[in-house]
MIFIGU-949485 format. One record per residue (C-alpha): x, y, z; residue in one letter; residue number from 1. Coordinates in steps of 0.2 Angstrom, whole numbers, plus 5000, padded with zeros to 4 digits. Layout:
REM residues N
+------+------+------+--------+-----+
!   px !   py !   pz ! residu ! num !
+------+------+------+--------+-----+
!    X !    Y !    Z !      A ! NUM !
...
+------+------+------+--------+-----+
This chain:
REM residues 330
+------+------+------+--------+-----+
!   px !   py !   pz ! residu ! num !
+------+------+------+--------+-----+
! 4791 ! 5440 ! 4929 !      M !   1 !
! 4804 ! 5430 ! 4919 !      K !   2 !
! 4819 ! 5439 ! 4912 !      L !   3 !
! 4834 ! 5434 ! 4902 !      A !   4 !
! 4850 ! 5445 ! 4899 !      F !   5 !
! 4862 ! 5442 ! 4886 !      F !   6 !
! 4880 ! 5448 ! 4883 !      E !   7 !
! 4883 ! 5452 ! 4902 !      V !   8 !
! 4898 ! 5451 ! 4912 !      E !   9 !
! 4899 ! 5444 ! 4930 !      E !  10 !
! 4899 ! 5461 ! 4938 !      W !  11 !
! 4884 ! 5466 ! 4928 !      Q !  12 !
! 4875 ! 5450 ! 4933 !      K !  13 !
! 4878 ! 5455 ! 4952 !      K !  14 !
! 4873 ! 5473 ! 4948 !      Y !  15 !
! 4857 ! 5468 ! 4940 !      L !  16 !
! 4852 ! 5454 ! 4953 !      R !  17 !
! 4854 ! 5467 ! 4967 !      E !  18 !
! 4842 ! 5479 ! 4959 !      R !  19 !
! 4829 ! 5467 ! 4951 !      L !  20 !
! 4825 ! 5457 ! 4966 !      K !  21 !
! 4809 ! 5448 ! 4964 !      G !  22 !
! 4812 ! 5444 ! 4946 !      Y !  23 !
! 4816 ! 5427 ! 4939 !      D !  24 !
! 4832 ! 5431 ! 4929 !      I !  25 !
! 4843 ! 5420 ! 4918 !      K !  26 !
! 4860 ! 5427 ! 4913 !      F !  27 !
! 4871 ! 5423 ! 4897 !      F !  28 !
! 4888 ! 5430 ! 4893 !      D !  29 !
! 4885 ! 5427 ! 4874 !      Y !  30 !
! 4873 ! 5435 ! 4862 !      D !  31 !
! 4856 ! 5429 ! 4858 !      L !  32 !
! 4852 ! 5422 ! 4841 !      N !  33 !
! 4841 ! 5409 ! 4832 !      V !  34 !
! 4851 ! 5394 ! 4838 !      K !  35 !
! 4850 ! 5398 ! 4856 !      N !  36 !
! 4833 ! 5407 ! 4858 !      A !  37 !
! 4824 ! 5391 ! 4863 !      S !  38 !
! 4834 ! 5391 ! 4879 !      K !  39 !
! 4823 ! 5406 ! 4885 !      V !  40 !
! 4807 ! 5402 ! 4876 !      G !  41 !
! 4797 ! 5406 ! 4892 !      D !  42 !
! 4804 ! 5423 ! 4895 !      V !  43 !
! 4793 ! 5439 ! 4895 !      E !  44 !
! 4807 ! 5452 ! 4895 !      G !  45 !
! 4824 ! 5452 ! 4887 !      L !  46 !
! 4840 ! 5462 ! 4890 !      G !  47 !
! 4852 ! 5463 ! 4876 !      I !  48 !
! 4866 ! 5472 ! 4868 !      F !  49 !
! 4871 ! 5476 ! 4850 !      I !  50 !
! 4877 ! 5459 ! 4845 !      Y !  51 !
! 4860 ! 5450 ! 4848 !      S !  52 !
! 4851 ! 5452 ! 4832 !      Q !  53 !
! 4832 ! 5451 ! 4835 !      I !  54 !
! 4822 ! 5447 ! 4819 !      D !  55 !
! 4807 ! 5436 ! 4815 !      E !  56 !
! 4816 ! 5420 ! 4817 !      K !  57 !
! 4822 ! 5424 ! 4834 !      V !  58 !
! 4805 ! 5431 ! 4839 !      L !  59 !
! 4796 ! 5415 ! 4833 !      D !  60 !
! 4805 ! 5406 ! 4847 !      K !  61 !
! 4800 ! 5418 ! 4860 !      L !  62 !
! 4781 ! 5417 ! 4861 !      P !  63 !
! 4779 ! 5425 ! 4878 !      K !  64 !
! 4790 ! 5440 ! 4875 !      L !  65 !
! 4782 ! 5456 ! 4880 !      K !  66 !
! 4797 ! 5468 ! 4879 !      F !  67 !
! 4815 ! 5470 ! 4874 !      I !  68 !
! 4827 ! 5482 ! 4883 !      A !  69 !
! 4843 ! 5485 ! 4873 !      T !  70 !
! 4857 ! 5491 ! 4883 !      M !  71 !
! 4863 ! 5503 ! 4870 !      S !  72 !
! 4857 ! 5519 ! 4862 !      T !  73 !
! 4856 ! 5512 ! 4844 !      G !  74 !
! 4843 ! 5499 ! 4841 !      Y !  75 !
! 4846 ! 5494 ! 4822 !      D !  76 !
! 4850 ! 5476 ! 4828 !      H !  77 !
! 4831 ! 5474 ! 4833 !      I !  78 !
! 4818 ! 5473 ! 4819 !      S !  79 !
! 4806 ! 5486 ! 4826 !      M !  80 !
! 4793 ! 5482 ! 4812 !      Q !  81 !
! 4792 ! 5464 ! 4819 !      S !  82 !
! 4791 ! 5469 ! 4837 !      C !  83 !
! 4777 ! 5481 ! 4833 !      K !  84 !
! 4767 ! 5468 ! 4823 !      K !  85 !
! 4768 ! 5456 ! 4838 !      R !  86 !
! 4764 ! 5470 ! 4851 !      G !  87 !
! 4782 ! 5469 ! 4859 !      I !  88 !
! 4788 ! 5485 ! 4866 !      R !  89 !
! 4806 ! 5490 ! 4865 !      A !  90 !
! 4817 ! 5502 ! 4875 !      S !  91 !
! 4834 ! 5509 ! 4873 !      N !  92 !
! 4846 ! 5519 ! 4883 !      V !  93 !
! 4846 ! 5536 ! 4874 !      P !  94 !
! 4858 ! 5545 ! 4886 !      Y !  95 !
! 4872 ! 5537 ! 4895 !      Y !  96 !
! 4889 ! 5540 ! 4886 !      G !  97 !
! 4888 ! 5558 ! 4880 !      E !  98 !
! 4905 ! 5562 ! 4888 !      N !  99 !
! 4911 ! 5545 ! 4887 !      T ! 100 !
! 4910 ! 5543 ! 4868 !      V ! 101 !
! 4915 ! 5561 ! 4865 !      A ! 102 !
! 4931 ! 5558 ! 4875 !      E ! 103 !
! 4935 ! 5543 ! 4865 !      H ! 104 !
! 4932 ! 5553 ! 4849 !      T ! 105 !
! 4944 ! 5566 ! 4854 !      I ! 106 !
! 4957 ! 5553 ! 4859 !      G ! 107 !
! 4956 ! 5545 ! 4842 !      L ! 108 !
! 4958 ! 5562 ! 4834 !      M ! 109 !
! 4973 ! 5565 ! 4845 !      L ! 110 !
! 4981 ! 5548 ! 4840 !      C ! 111 !
! 4979 ! 5552 ! 4822 !      L ! 112 !
! 4985 ! 5570 ! 4823 !      S ! 113 !
! 5001 ! 5565 ! 4833 !      K ! 114 !
! 5003 ! 5548 ! 4825 !      K ! 115 !
! 5003 ! 5541 ! 4842 !      L ! 116 !
! 4998 ! 5523 ! 4837 !      H ! 117 !
! 5013 ! 5522 ! 4825 !      L ! 118 !
! 5025 ! 5530 ! 4838 !      A ! 119 !
! 5020 ! 5519 ! 4852 !      I ! 120 !
! 5022 ! 5503 ! 4841 !      Y ! 121 !
! 5039 ! 5509 ! 4835 !      R ! 122 !
! 5045 ! 5513 ! 4852 !      A ! 123 !
! 5040 ! 5496 ! 4859 !      R ! 124 !
! 5051 ! 5488 ! 4846 !      K ! 125 !
! 5066 ! 5499 ! 4853 !      G ! 126 !
! 5066 ! 5510 ! 4838 !      N ! 127 !
! 5066 ! 5528 ! 4843 !      F ! 128 !
! 5068 ! 5535 ! 4825 !      D ! 129 !
! 5056 ! 5550 ! 4822 !      I ! 130 !
! 5056 ! 5549 ! 4803 !      D ! 131 !
! 5038 ! 5549 ! 4796 !      N ! 132 !
! 5031 ! 5553 ! 4813 !      L ! 133 !
! 5028 ! 5571 ! 4811 !      E ! 134 !
! 5010 ! 5576 ! 4816 !      G ! 135 !
! 4999 ! 5591 ! 4815 !      F ! 136 !
! 4991 ! 5604 ! 4827 !      D ! 137 !
! 4972 ! 5603 ! 4829 !      L ! 138 !
! 4971 ! 5621 ! 4834 !      K ! 139 !
! 4964 ! 5630 ! 4819 !      G ! 140 !
! 4958 ! 5615 ! 4810 !      K ! 141 !
! 4940 ! 5613 ! 4804 !      T ! 142 !
! 4931 ! 5598 ! 4812 !      L ! 143 !
! 4915 ! 5593 ! 4803 !      G ! 144 !
! 4902 ! 5585 ! 4815 !      I ! 145 !
! 4889 ! 5574 ! 4807 !      I ! 146 !
! 4875 ! 5574 ! 4820 !      G ! 147 !
! 4874 ! 5587 ! 4834 !      A ! 148 !
! 4865 ! 5576 ! 4847 !      G ! 149 !
! 4871 ! 5574 ! 4865 !      H ! 150 !
! 4887 ! 5566 ! 4860 !      I ! 151 !
! 4890 ! 5578 ! 4845 !      G ! 152 !
! 4888 ! 5593 ! 4857 !      Q ! 153 !
! 4901 ! 5586 ! 4869 !      H ! 154 !
! 4913 ! 5584 ! 4855 !      V ! 155 !
! 4910 ! 5601 ! 4849 !      I ! 156 !
! 4913 ! 5608 ! 4867 !      K ! 157 !
! 4930 ! 5599 ! 4869 !      I ! 158 !
! 4935 ! 5604 ! 4851 !      A ! 159 !
! 4931 ! 5622 ! 4854 !      K ! 160 !
! 4942 ! 5622 ! 4870 !      A ! 161 !
! 4955 ! 5616 ! 4858 !      M ! 162 !
! 4952 ! 5631 ! 4847 !      Q ! 163 !
! 4946 ! 5621 ! 4832 !      M ! 164 !
! 4933 ! 5628 ! 4819 !      N ! 165 !
! 4917 ! 5618 ! 4819 !      I ! 166 !
! 4905 ! 5614 ! 4805 !      L ! 167 !
! 4889 ! 5604 ! 4808 !      V ! 168 !
! 4877 ! 5595 ! 4798 !      T ! 169 !
! 4861 ! 5589 ! 4806 !      T ! 170 !
! 4842 ! 5586 ! 4802 !      K ! 171 !
! 4837 ! 5599 ! 4815 !      T ! 172 !
! 4847 ! 5615 ! 4814 !      P ! 173 !
! 4846 ! 5626 ! 4830 !      D ! 174 !
! 4852 ! 5644 ! 4829 !      S ! 175 !
! 4852 ! 5646 ! 4847 !      K ! 176 !
! 4863 ! 5631 ! 4850 !      L ! 177 !
! 4875 ! 5636 ! 4836 !      S ! 178 !
! 4877 ! 5653 ! 4844 !      K ! 179 !
! 4879 ! 5646 ! 4861 !      E ! 180 !
! 4892 ! 5633 ! 4857 !      L ! 181 !
! 4901 ! 5643 ! 4843 !      G ! 182 !
! 4899 ! 5633 ! 4827 !      F ! 183 !
! 4892 ! 5635 ! 4810 !      N ! 184 !
! 4879 ! 5624 ! 4800 !      Y ! 185 !
! 4883 ! 5617 ! 4783 !      A ! 186 !
! 4876 ! 5605 ! 4771 !      S ! 187 !
! 4884 ! 5588 ! 4770 !      L ! 188 !
! 4892 ! 5592 ! 4754 !      D ! 189 !
! 4900 ! 5608 ! 4761 !      N ! 190 !
! 4905 ! 5599 ! 4776 !      L ! 191 !
! 4914 ! 5586 ! 4766 !      L ! 192 !
! 4923 ! 5599 ! 4755 !      K ! 193 !
! 4929 ! 5610 ! 4770 !      N ! 194 !
! 4933 ! 5599 ! 4784 !      S ! 195 !
! 4950 ! 5593 ! 4789 !      D ! 196 !
! 4943 ! 5580 ! 4801 !      I ! 197 !
! 4925 ! 5572 ! 4799 !      I ! 198 !
! 4917 ! 5564 ! 4814 !      S ! 199 !
! 4900 ! 5554 ! 4814 !      F ! 200 !
! 4887 ! 5556 ! 4828 !      H ! 201 !
! 4871 ! 5549 ! 4821 !      V ! 202 !
! 4861 ! 5533 ! 4823 !      P ! 203 !
! 4861 ! 5520 ! 4809 !      L ! 204 !
! 4844 ! 5520 ! 4799 !      N ! 205 !
! 4839 ! 5519 ! 4781 !      P ! 206 !
! 4842 ! 5538 ! 4779 !      S ! 207 !
! 4859 ! 5538 ! 4786 !      T ! 208 !
! 4866 ! 5522 ! 4779 !      K ! 209 !
! 4882 ! 5524 ! 4769 !      H ! 210 !
! 4882 ! 5543 ! 4771 !      M ! 211 !
! 4900 ! 5542 ! 4764 !      I ! 212 !
! 4898 ! 5532 ! 4748 !      N ! 213 !
! 4906 ! 5531 ! 4731 !      M ! 214 !
! 4895 ! 5545 ! 4725 !      G ! 215 !
! 4902 ! 5558 ! 4737 !      N ! 216 !
! 4919 ! 5552 ! 4743 !      V ! 217 !
! 4927 ! 5562 ! 4729 !      K ! 218 !
! 4919 ! 5578 ! 4736 !      K ! 219 !
! 4929 ! 5576 ! 4752 !      I ! 220 !
! 4944 ! 5588 ! 4755 !      K ! 221 !
! 4960 ! 5580 ! 4750 !      K ! 222 !
! 4970 ! 5574 ! 4765 !      G ! 223 !
! 4955 ! 5574 ! 4777 !      A ! 224 !
! 4954 ! 5562 ! 4792 !      Y ! 225 !
! 4939 ! 5552 ! 4796 !      L ! 226 !
! 4932 ! 5547 ! 4813 !      I ! 227 !
! 4918 ! 5535 ! 4817 !      N ! 228 !
! 4912 ! 5531 ! 4834 !      T ! 229 !
! 4894 ! 5529 ! 4830 !      A ! 230 !
! 4889 ! 5514 ! 4818 !      R ! 231 !
! 4899 ! 5505 ! 4805 !      G ! 232 !
! 4885 ! 5506 ! 4792 !      G ! 233 !
! 4886 ! 5525 ! 4791 !      L ! 234 !
! 4901 ! 5523 ! 4780 !      I ! 235 !
! 4902 ! 5512 ! 4764 !      D ! 236 !
! 4918 ! 5502 ! 4767 !      T ! 237 !
! 4922 ! 5501 ! 4749 !      K ! 238 !
! 4921 ! 5521 ! 4748 !      A ! 239 !
! 4933 ! 5522 ! 4763 !      L ! 240 !
! 4946 ! 5510 ! 4755 !      L ! 241 !
! 4945 ! 5520 ! 4739 !      Y ! 242 !
! 4947 ! 5536 ! 4748 !      G ! 243 !
! 4962 ! 5529 ! 4757 !      L ! 244 !
! 4970 ! 5522 ! 4741 !      D ! 245 !
! 4968 ! 5538 ! 4732 !      H ! 246 !
! 4974 ! 5550 ! 4744 !      G ! 247 !
! 4958 ! 5558 ! 4748 !      I ! 248 !
! 4959 ! 5552 ! 4766 !      F ! 249 !
! 4975 ! 5554 ! 4775 !      A ! 250 !
! 4969 ! 5542 ! 4788 !      G ! 251 !
! 4954 ! 5536 ! 4798 !      A ! 252 !
! 4950 ! 5531 ! 4816 !      A ! 253 !
! 4936 ! 5519 ! 4818 !      L ! 254 !
! 4928 ! 5511 ! 4833 !      D ! 255 !
! 4915 ! 5503 ! 4823 !      V ! 256 !
! 4915 ! 5493 ! 4806 !      L ! 257 !
! 4902 ! 5487 ! 4795 !      E ! 258 !
! 4897 ! 5469 ! 4799 !      E ! 259 !
! 4908 ! 5471 ! 4814 !      E ! 260 !
! 4898 ! 5458 ! 4824 !      E ! 261 !
! 4905 ! 5444 ! 4812 !      T ! 262 !
! 4923 ! 5449 ! 4816 !      L ! 263 !
! 4921 ! 5441 ! 4833 !      K ! 264 !
! 4923 ! 5424 ! 4825 !      E ! 265 !
! 4938 ! 5419 ! 4815 !      E ! 266 !
! 4927 ! 5406 ! 4805 !      R ! 267 !
! 4915 ! 5419 ! 4798 !      H ! 268 !
! 4922 ! 5419 ! 4780 !      L ! 269 !
! 4919 ! 5400 ! 4778 !      S ! 270 !
! 4901 ! 5402 ! 4784 !      K ! 271 !
! 4889 ! 5398 ! 4769 !      K ! 272 !
! 4875 ! 5409 ! 4775 !      H ! 273 !
! 4884 ! 5425 ! 4772 !      Y ! 274 !
! 4879 ! 5434 ! 4757 !      T ! 275 !
! 4892 ! 5439 ! 4744 !      K ! 276 !
! 4890 ! 5457 ! 4749 !      E ! 277 !
! 4893 ! 5453 ! 4767 !      E ! 278 !
! 4908 ! 5443 ! 4763 !      R ! 279 !
! 4915 ! 5457 ! 4752 !      N ! 280 !
! 4913 ! 5469 ! 4767 !      I ! 281 !
! 4922 ! 5457 ! 4779 !      L ! 282 !
! 4937 ! 5456 ! 4767 !      K ! 283 !
! 4937 ! 5475 ! 4766 !      E ! 284 !
! 4938 ! 5476 ! 4784 !      N ! 285 !
! 4953 ! 5465 ! 4785 !      Y ! 286 !
! 4961 ! 5477 ! 4772 !      Q ! 287 !
! 4957 ! 5491 ! 4785 !      L ! 288 !
! 4965 ! 5482 ! 4799 !      L ! 289 !
! 4981 ! 5480 ! 4789 !      K ! 290 !
! 4982 ! 5499 ! 4784 !      D ! 291 !
! 4995 ! 5509 ! 4793 !      K ! 292 !
! 4984 ! 5525 ! 4791 !      D ! 293 !
! 4969 ! 5517 ! 4799 !      V ! 294 !
! 4967 ! 5516 ! 4819 !      L ! 295 !
! 4954 ! 5504 ! 4824 !      I ! 296 !
! 4947 ! 5501 ! 4842 !      T ! 297 !
! 4935 ! 5486 ! 4845 !      P ! 298 !
! 4919 ! 5496 ! 4849 !      H ! 299 !
! 4925 ! 5502 ! 4865 !      T ! 300 !
! 4920 ! 5521 ! 4865 !      A ! 301 !
! 4906 ! 5517 ! 4877 !      F ! 302 !
! 4917 ! 5506 ! 4888 !      F ! 303 !
! 4920 ! 5514 ! 4905 !      T ! 304 !
! 4913 ! 5508 ! 4921 !      R ! 305 !
! 4904 ! 5524 ! 4924 !      E ! 306 !
! 4895 ! 5523 ! 4907 !      A ! 307 !
! 4891 ! 5505 ! 4909 !      Q ! 308 !
! 4883 ! 5508 ! 4926 !      E ! 309 !
! 4872 ! 5522 ! 4919 !      R ! 310 !
! 4867 ! 5510 ! 4905 !      I ! 311 !
! 4862 ! 5497 ! 4918 !      L ! 312 !
! 4852 ! 5510 ! 4928 !      D ! 313 !
! 4842 ! 5516 ! 4914 !      V ! 314 !
! 4839 ! 5498 ! 4908 !      T ! 315 !
! 4833 ! 5493 ! 4926 !      I ! 316 !
! 4821 ! 5508 ! 4926 !      N ! 317 !
! 4814 ! 5503 ! 4909 !      N ! 318 !
! 4811 ! 5485 ! 4915 !      I ! 319 !
! 4803 ! 5491 ! 4931 !      K ! 320 !
! 4791 ! 5502 ! 4922 !      S ! 321 !
! 4787 ! 5488 ! 4909 !      G ! 322 !
! 4797 ! 5498 ! 4896 !      C ! 323 !
! 4785 ! 5512 ! 4896 !      K ! 324 !
! 4800 ! 5524 ! 4896 !      L ! 325 !
! 4811 ! 5527 ! 4881 !      N ! 326 !
! 4800 ! 5517 ! 4870 !      R ! 327 !
! 4806 ! 5516 ! 4852 !      V ! 328 !
! 4794 ! 5502 ! 4844 !      A ! 329 !
! 4778 ! 5511 ! 4847 !      E ! 330 !
+------+------+------+--------+-----+
């Protein structure tokens, strides 16, 4: 069977080769797109990460493709409708970084509450003045968790150990779970009104896109902090900037941004194929990068060696089973 993996590092190539003996494999360290898809036109299986956008145009160049294994939990970068129409199966990695992403989330929360990013930057310049570096305690604060899946639950457990109060909004409330972990459920509006810190842990889909938007940003508790380690599209960047400019948000910590895949290239603003809306989002992202109250990490919440090995192990199992496990396109 012919396979092609995109967006993989050297150590990952070695790891995959050792565990997929007997497969004819091609490796690429860049993402798959319509311009390079013809290089792998004969493959039956793909291994990709989030920056490979799989749409009709890409699939047209892959006539023999039978399955796609994305090495991520989210799969919004794959057109599932197109895959289903062509009989292409797809798999994801639903569980790999519950503790990993949760730890990053808490780390961002601590950075904001103690103004660590500002303090470190100032100290590196030889300035040990503590003016405007006063932080706040997390103990006793209310943390609003949007999405109580595996990652969200890990965040709750750590936050409870820090003696925080927890509000959760989710599609599927579980009274047994809330009692076990010690949190209360709330509607999205009530969570926004009562949370000192808001953290996102839901997938991106049509029902979750722009959960924070110009229609509800004014409902957020004044002086709240926003944390997003899930998907950039969950938050309307325009609404986030509005909240920062009008004192609704005291700060934000983001591991993900809208249209973040285009930020990898310095030339993206001059590319003619971007829509006006996409260009506006990119410009707004640059505004966020310059904001002293915003802390941004480059989508690294998942990025530990242990988590990456778990991702590869699940991906390998998906491939060996013909992607019968964790199917998301059927």
